[in-house]
C-alpha positions as CSV (number, residue, x, y, z in Angstrom):
1,M,19.6,-22.0,13.1
2,R,22.7,-20.1,12.0
3,V,22.0,-16.4,11.9
4,Q,23.8,-14.9,9.0
5,G,23.7,-11.8,6.4
6,N,21.5,-8.9,6.8
7,I,19.7,-10.5,9.8
8,L,23.1,-10.9,11.6
9,L,23.9,-7.4,10.9
10,D,20.5,-6.1,12.1
11,A,21.2,-8.0,15.4
12,L,24.6,-6.6,15.8
13,L,23.7,-3.2,15.0
14,K,20.5,-3.4,17.3
15,A,18.4,-2.3,14.5
16,E,14.6,-2.0,15.0
17,V,13.1,-4.3,12.3
18,V,9.5,-3.5,11.3
19,R,7.8,-6.6,9.7
20,C,4.8,-6.4,7.5
21,S,3.0,-8.1,4.7
22,A,3.8,-7.5,1.0
23,E,0.6,-5.7,0.7
24,A,1.3,-3.3,3.5
25,Q,4.9,-2.4,2.5
26,A,4.3,1.0,1.1
27,E,2.1,2.0,3.7
28,T,4.3,0.6,6.4
29,L,7.2,2.5,5.0
30,A,5.3,5.8,5.0
31,R,4.2,5.2,8.5
32,V,7.7,4.5,9.9
33,A,9.1,7.4,7.9
34,A,6.4,9.8,9.3
35,D,7.2,8.2,12.9
36,E,10.8,9.0,12.5
37,R,10.0,12.5,11.2
38,A,7.8,13.3,14.2
39,R,10.8,12.2,16.5
40,G,13.0,14.9,14.8
41,N,14.9,12.4,12.5
42,T,15.3,12.7,8.7
43,P,14.7,9.4,7.2
44,Y,16.1,8.3,4.0
45,V,13.4,6.5,2.4
46,I,14.2,3.6,-0.1
47,P,11.3,2.7,-2.1
48,V,10.0,-1.0,-1.9
49,G,12.3,-2.9,-4.4
50,G,15.1,-0.5,-3.6
51,S,15.5,0.3,-7.3
52,T,16.7,4.1,-7.4
53,A,19.6,5.9,-9.2
54,V,21.1,6.2,-5.6
55,G,21.0,2.4,-5.2
56,A,22.5,2.0,-8.8
57,M,25.4,4.3,-7.9
58,G,25.9,2.1,-4.6
59,Y,26.4,-1.0,-6.7
60,A,28.7,0.7,-8.9
61,A,30.8,2.1,-6.1
62,M,30.8,-1.4,-4.5
63,M,32.2,-2.7,-7.7
64,G,34.8,-0.1,-7.7
65,E,35.7,-1.0,-4.1
66,L,35.7,-4.8,-4.5
67,A,38.1,-4.3,-7.6
68,G,40.4,-2.4,-5.3
69,Q,40.3,-5.1,-2.7
70,A,40.9,-8.0,-5.1
71,A,44.0,-6.0,-6.6
72,R,45.2,-5.5,-3.2
73,L,45.0,-9.0,-2.4
74,A,46.6,-9.9,-5.8
75,L,43.3,-11.6,-6.9
76,S,42.1,-11.7,-10.4
77,P,38.4,-12.9,-10.5
78,A,37.0,-13.3,-13.9
79,A,33.5,-12.2,-13.0
80,I,31.7,-11.2,-9.9
81,F,27.9,-13.0,-10.1
82,F,24.9,-11.5,-8.4
83,H,21.7,-13.3,-8.1
84,R,19.7,-10.5,-7.0
85,A,16.3,-9.4,-8.3
86,R,16.9,-5.7,-7.6
87,L,20.2,-5.8,-9.4
88,A,18.8,-7.7,-12.3
89,R,16.0,-5.2,-12.8
90,M,18.7,-2.3,-12.7
91,R,20.7,-4.0,-15.3
92,G,17.7,-4.9,-17.4
93,C,17.6,-8.5,-16.8
94,S,14.8,-10.8,-15.9
95,P,14.8,-11.2,-11.8
96,A,14.8,-15.0,-12.4
97,H,18.4,-14.8,-14.0
98,A,21.5,-13.9,-12.4
99,C,23.5,-10.9,-13.8
100,T,27.2,-10.6,-14.1
101,A,29.2,-7.7,-13.5
102,S,32.9,-8.2,-14.6
103,I,36.0,-6.7,-13.0
104,L,38.5,-5.6,-15.3
105,P,42.2,-5.7,-14.7
């Protein structure tokens, strides 16, 4: 099996991955955050689903960065397609459908 994407990044960065059932997500997130606070850390808690104003701004910033990279490489994509349930919910689409974010020249 080829490891890629977030799983690869987790491995490369030696991230501690805490797995739980879907039913236990909120409880596990709260427990892990409390554990980190007890260690003297300040966790940034992203709610289950990740749909926050900060998350939406992250996607917007990513699109600007991607547009800049495309321009530097003389690429002119007509559109970038995301098939992500979280982005779909943020854009008001059904999670079952891909949302499109256009890059304008």
